[in-house]
VEXDO-267397 format. One line per 5 residues: number of its first residue (from 1); for each residue x, y, z of C-alpha. Coordinates in nm, 4 decimals. Example, Ala and Ser with C-alpha at 12.3 -4.5 7.8 and 13.67 -1.06 7.14 Angstrom:
! residues 2
1	1.2300/-0.4500/0.7800 | 1.3670/-0.1060/0.7140
//
This chain:
! residues 328
1	11.4908/-14.2957/12.7513 | 11.1672/-14.1958/12.9284 | 10.9068/-14.0287/12.6881 | 10.9083/-13.7037/12.9019 | 11.2868/-13.6679/12.8881
6	11.2799/-13.7415/12.5227 | 11.0169/-13.4945/12.4556 | 11.2093/-13.2274/12.6329 | 11.5224/-13.3034/12.4416 | 11.3316/-13.2921/12.1180
11	11.1826/-12.9688/12.1879 | 11.5062/-12.8059/12.3039 | 11.6868/-12.9218/11.9763 | 11.4002/-12.8154/11.7571 | 11.3734/-12.4650/11.9184
16	11.7482/-12.4114/11.8842 | 11.7580/-12.5154/11.5237 | 11.4405/-12.3040/11.4455 | 11.6138/-11.9919/11.6061 | 11.9125/-12.0547/11.3972
21	11.7138/-12.0207/11.0705 | 11.8378/-12.1535/10.7293 | 12.1892/-12.0463/10.7765 | 12.3526/-12.3111/10.5615 | 12.3886/-12.2368/10.1961
26	12.2559/-12.4385/9.9200 | 12.5001/-12.6557/9.7268 | 12.4229/-12.6998/9.3648 | 12.3936/-13.0497/9.2346 | 12.3102/-13.2030/9.5792
31	12.0055/-13.2300/9.7953 | 11.9504/-13.3838/10.1433 | 11.6164/-13.4971/10.2670 | 11.5069/-13.6272/10.6155 | 11.2097/-13.8723/10.6522
36	11.0613/-14.1426/10.8859 | 11.0472/-14.5143/10.7675 | 10.7425/-14.5338/10.5497 | 10.6657/-14.7345/10.2221 | 10.5798/-14.4245/10.0357
41	10.9158/-14.2841/10.0336 | 11.0458/-14.5840/9.8486 | 11.0294/-14.4153/9.5131 | 11.3021/-14.1690/9.6509 | 11.5375/-14.4484/9.6841
46	11.4377/-14.6207/9.3569 | 11.5194/-14.2975/9.1660 | 11.8417/-14.2546/9.3355 | 11.9615/-14.6169/9.2959 | 11.8385/-14.6473/8.9362
51	12.0448/-14.3379/8.8577 | 11.7500/-14.1265/8.7682 | 11.8701/-13.8318/8.9722 | 12.2152/-13.8726/8.8675 | 12.1395/-13.8574/8.4810
56	12.0383/-13.5056/8.5668 | 12.3571/-13.4289/8.7537 | 12.1774/-13.4631/9.0982 | 12.3045/-13.6403/9.4054 | 12.0444/-13.7028/9.6906
61	12.1238/-13.8100/10.0390 | 11.8596/-13.9388/10.2653 | 11.8435/-13.9403/10.6446 | 11.6056/-14.1610/10.8454 | 11.4766/-13.9670/11.1388
66	11.1801/-14.1166/11.3279 | 11.0722/-13.7801/11.4803 | 10.9070/-13.5167/11.2720 | 11.0277/-13.2317/11.4972 | 11.3889/-13.3524/11.4635
71	11.3981/-13.3675/11.0850 | 11.2084/-13.0332/11.0541 | 11.4682/-12.8754/11.3030 | 11.7488/-13.0059/11.0954 | 11.5881/-12.8600/10.7837
76	11.5187/-12.5255/10.9623 | 11.8976/-12.5098/11.0562 | 12.0051/-12.5827/10.6973 | 12.1463/-12.9262/10.7757 | 11.8898/-13.0788/10.5485
81	11.7578/-12.9276/10.2027 | 11.4050/-13.0723/10.2870 | 11.1896/-13.3452/10.4163 | 10.9387/-13.6140/10.3064 | 10.6235/-13.6074/10.5186
86	10.2573/-13.5662/10.5254 | 10.1275/-13.2202/10.4377 | 9.9449/-13.1931/10.7642 | 10.2561/-13.2623/10.9586 | 10.4737/-13.0104/10.8061
91	10.2204/-12.7441/10.8055 | 10.2635/-12.6997/11.1805 | 10.6213/-12.5884/11.1333 | 10.5632/-12.3292/10.8627 | 10.6228/-11.9618/10.9619
96	10.7515/-11.6421/10.8248 | 11.0858/-11.7468/10.9789 | 11.0926/-12.1030/10.8528 | 11.0056/-12.0894/10.4853 | 10.9678/-12.4177/10.2924
101	10.7280/-12.5515/10.0258 | 10.6211/-12.8818/9.8699 | 10.7567/-12.9218/9.5300 | 10.6561/-13.2868/9.4601 | 10.3917/-13.5371/9.5624
106	10.5013/-13.8754/9.6751 | 10.2140/-14.1131/9.7717 | 9.8676/-14.1127/9.9423 | 9.7886/-14.3711/10.2148 | 9.5198/-14.5876/10.0718
111	9.4769/-14.8450/10.3232 | 9.8050/-14.8248/10.4861 | 9.6747/-14.6459/10.7988 | 9.3872/-14.7779/11.0200 | 9.1954/-14.8083/11.3296
116	9.1892/-15.1521/11.4894 | 8.9147/-15.2401/11.7309 | 8.7983/-15.5124/11.9656 | 8.4719/-15.7188/11.9288 | 8.1509/-15.5029/11.9649
121	8.2954/-15.1921/11.8021 | 8.1420/-15.1726/11.4428 | 8.1279/-14.8016/11.3807 | 8.3192/-14.4908/11.4626 | 8.0187/-14.3849/11.6876
126	8.0898/-14.7084/11.9006 | 8.4233/-14.5480/12.0144 | 8.2387/-14.2970/12.2389 | 8.3570/-14.3083/12.5769 | 8.6333/-14.5694/12.5073
131	9.0110/-14.5523/12.5261 | 9.1791/-14.5051/12.1945 | 9.5459/-14.5398/12.1582 | 9.6962/-14.2664/11.9360 | 10.0049/-14.0776/11.8822
136	9.9073/-13.7238/11.9778 | 10.0576/-13.4424/11.7465 | 10.1007/-13.7102/11.4592 | 9.9060/-13.7631/11.1279 | 9.7277/-14.0443/11.3195
141	9.5781/-13.8105/11.5612 | 9.4959/-13.5648/11.2549 | 9.3183/-13.8568/11.0778 | 9.1351/-13.9773/11.3759 | 8.9953/-13.6354/11.4431
146	8.8927/-13.6123/11.0762 | 8.6989/-13.9328/11.1152 | 8.5392/-13.8491/11.4435 | 8.4225/-13.5047/11.2896 | 8.2673/-13.7066/10.9923
151	8.0764/-13.8998/11.2504 | 7.9618/-13.5799/11.4520 | 8.2132/-13.6411/11.7176 | 8.5399/-13.4999/11.8458 | 8.8400/-13.6240/12.0602
156	8.6481/-13.5027/12.3562 | 8.4159/-13.7948/12.2975 | 8.6963/-14.0617/12.3539 | 8.9735/-14.1202/12.6152 | 9.3050/-14.0752/12.4224
161	9.5888/-14.2887/12.5305 | 9.8955/-14.1240/12.3866 | 10.1619/-14.3734/12.2286 | 10.3388/-14.4349/11.9188 | 10.1633/-14.6085/11.6335
166	10.3656/-14.9320/11.6926 | 10.3053/-14.9247/12.0707 | 9.9453/-14.8540/12.0100 | 9.9234/-15.1770/11.8168 | 10.1084/-15.3746/12.0848
171	9.8784/-15.2347/12.3479 | 9.5793/-15.3325/12.1400 | 9.6983/-15.6753/12.0751 | 9.7832/-15.7261/12.4344 | 9.4136/-15.6211/12.5216
176	9.5245/-15.3119/12.7212 | 9.2975/-15.0729/12.4889 | 8.9958/-15.1649/12.2950 | 9.1051/-14.9421/11.9953 | 9.4135/-14.8165/11.8447
181	9.5223/-14.6019/11.5486 | 9.8195/-14.7533/11.3712 | 9.9506/-14.8410/11.0169 | 10.1109/-15.1181/10.8224 | 10.2411/-15.3787/10.9010
186	10.0469/-15.3710/11.2405 | 9.7104/-15.3782/11.0643 | 9.8180/-15.6922/10.8935 | 9.9462/-15.8400/11.2230 | 9.6287/-15.7816/11.3955
191	9.4395/-15.9529/11.1280 | 9.6760/-16.2547/11.1276 | 9.6700/-16.2863/11.5066 | 9.2914/-16.2730/11.5062 | 9.3411/-16.0037/11.7795
196	9.0587/-15.7881/11.6332 | 8.9460/-15.6224/11.3154 | 9.0228/-15.3194/11.1048 | 8.7354/-15.0772/11.1612 | 8.8378/-14.8388/10.8957
201	9.1453/-14.7777/10.6907 | 9.2721/-14.4856/10.4867 | 9.1063/-14.6340/10.1639 | 8.7963/-14.4773/10.2878 | 8.9454/-14.1339/10.2970
206	9.1153/-14.0696/9.9711 | 9.3369/-13.7609/9.9571 | 9.3520/-13.7068/10.3292 | 9.6798/-13.8559/10.4156 | 9.9385/-13.7545/10.1629
211	10.3087/-13.7286/10.1513 | 10.5080/-13.4574/9.9825 | 10.8725/-13.3587/9.9504 | 10.9044/-12.9970/10.0898 | 11.2308/-12.8137/10.0335
216	11.3526/-12.4961/10.1999 | 11.2750/-12.1676/9.9990 | 11.6345/-12.0996/9.9795 | 11.7075/-12.4266/9.8124 | 11.4238/-12.3780/9.5726
221	11.5407/-12.0344/9.4893 | 11.9040/-12.1129/9.4378 | 11.8820/-12.4703/9.2955 | 11.5898/-12.4787/9.0588 | 11.7562/-12.7200/8.8253
226	11.8233/-12.9614/9.1010 | 11.4566/-12.9473/9.1958 | 11.3663/-13.0082/8.8366 | 11.5852/-13.3169/8.8346 | 11.4290/-13.4428/9.1645
231	11.0888/-13.4362/9.0211 | 11.1671/-13.5701/8.6940 | 11.3531/-13.8680/8.8712 | 11.0496/-13.9401/9.0920 | 10.8012/-13.9428/8.8039
236	11.0382/-14.1970/8.6249 | 11.0635/-14.4061/8.9352 | 10.6889/-14.4319/8.9627 | 10.6688/-14.5544/8.6105 | 10.9518/-14.8145/8.6719
241	10.7360/-14.9326/8.9755 | 10.4427/-15.0019/8.7588 | 10.6196/-15.1847/8.4829 | 10.8764/-15.3636/8.7069 | 10.7114/-15.3981/9.0568
246	10.9180/-15.7084/9.1752 | 11.2554/-15.5445/9.0927 | 11.1318/-15.1964/9.2278 | 11.0184/-15.3275/9.5455 | 11.3656/-15.5132/9.6114
251	11.5539/-15.1957/9.5374 | 11.3083/-14.9743/9.7638 | 11.3426/-15.2380/10.0430 | 11.7177/-15.2198/10.0380 | 11.6894/-14.8347/10.0577
256	11.3990/-14.7659/10.3070 | 11.5107/-15.0676/10.5371 | 11.3890/-15.0879/10.8987 | 11.0673/-15.3001/10.9230 | 11.0542/-15.2849/10.5366
261	11.4067/-15.4231/10.4637 | 11.2441/-15.7471/10.3040 | 11.1209/-15.7040/9.9579 | 10.8017/-15.9197/10.0387 | 10.7173/-15.6913/10.3385
266	10.7576/-15.3731/10.1361 | 10.5607/-15.5204/9.8479 | 10.2709/-15.5989/10.1032 | 10.3098/-15.2590/10.2610 | 10.2830/-15.0962/9.9121
271	9.9242/-15.2384/9.8592 | 9.8192/-14.9564/10.1074 | 9.9534/-14.6638/9.8999 | 9.9206/-14.4855/9.5909 | 10.2469/-14.3611/9.4280
276	10.1880/-14.0280/9.2513 | 10.2792/-13.9996/8.8886 | 10.2785/-13.6540/8.7020 | 9.8950/-13.6500/8.6439 | 9.8208/-13.7252/8.9969
281	10.0782/-13.4595/9.1197 | 9.9156/-13.2050/8.8991 | 9.5792/-13.2749/9.0420 | 9.7045/-13.2596/9.4022 | 9.9454/-12.9827/9.4035
286	9.8066/-12.7884/9.1039 | 9.9818/-12.6025/8.8281 | 10.0750/-12.2348/8.8113 | 9.7625/-12.0169/8.8566 | 9.5432/-12.3154/8.9374
291	9.5469/-12.4618/9.2916 | 9.4993/-12.8332/9.3421 | 9.3290/-13.0717/9.5709 | 9.5834/-13.0038/9.8398 | 9.4352/-12.6678/9.9159
296	9.1334/-12.8424/10.0725 | 9.3855/-13.0611/10.2958 | 9.5805/-12.7582/10.4073 | 9.2434/-12.6000/10.5062 | 9.1454/-12.9153/10.7055
301	9.4919/-12.9161/10.8619 | 9.4779/-12.5633/10.9807 | 9.1241/-12.6227/11.1363 | 9.2208/-12.9568/11.2954 | 9.5555/-12.8542/11.4435
306	9.4109/-12.5240/11.5667 | 9.1485/-12.6975/11.7546 | 9.3718/-12.9752/11.8826 | 9.6663/-12.7572/11.9989 | 9.4834/-12.4553/12.1182
311	9.6518/-12.1985/11.8999 | 9.5583/-12.0674/11.5577 | 9.7297/-12.2079/11.2211 | 9.6551/-11.9997/10.9219 | 9.9053/-12.1469/10.6775
316	9.7907/-12.0758/10.3202 | 9.8154/-12.2789/9.9974 | 10.0583/-12.0160/9.8687 | 10.2685/-12.0467/10.1710 | 10.3079/-12.4204/10.1429
321	10.2999/-12.5268/9.7780 | 10.5234/-12.4367/9.4808 | 10.3786/-12.5566/9.1589 | 10.6677/-12.4526/8.9392 | 10.8124/-12.7964/8.9017
326	10.5164/-13.0156/8.8786 | 10.4976/-13.0060/8.5024 | 10.8233/-13.0632/8.3323
//
């Protein structure tokens, strides 16, 4: 399917679903969550398959949907209870007509995302005037804009080549672009093939690329015990990962699937993330009456997307975060 046609289909479906609103009623004892394929979502599957959700009377179903607008549309129409995504990504969909809030922190990209470059590029400033492959409208563009701003630059200083993270890596390896924003396992592939180097990865920008579980407000209001069960199960899964990493990665790989279906591949990818436990979640999301570090990310996302997309984003911390469930 050509990108232009796909884009039109996605937009049509998304707009229709958003117009429908959250019509579906919440069902006690069950949650459904949509997400892309990403190592940081492995603890969701781990908690499910080890029975951590079930021991609290909760069933959780997951749907892998590789397009953010599609899983957000499904959530808006009530077909999903929520989504797992980066905070900057979901912020773009929050409105008075589509209410959802982050209730749990999942992970932080800590080396899992990066910019690969050809010989002669040794600093962000060296990207000026060069073609950079990056997925417009995604967390990759958000992160690139952040890095450029830190260097006193903007996207206007480079020539953006819009393509997915995987296609960006392929184009770079083929020598069609001198730089690309991508993620694992593409960063490792570039290193192994000797096709270039990683100029910078997300370990240099702690707390900027963060994944959360965001549930529709209707679900939060009607199923508070299920939300508590979800958060408790996630915390337990993170502890299991620390004490039994080999077993944990095998279970995660089976659940997440896709390019992470082999335990060794998921284990390698897991080196580039930090899974959030309770203490880390409290620091990020905050506690009742005390905003967490995510408030700064929300401010950054509002500023970045307003600039990139030419329309104002003024989503507040209160709009996007519910701290009621962070502390058991």
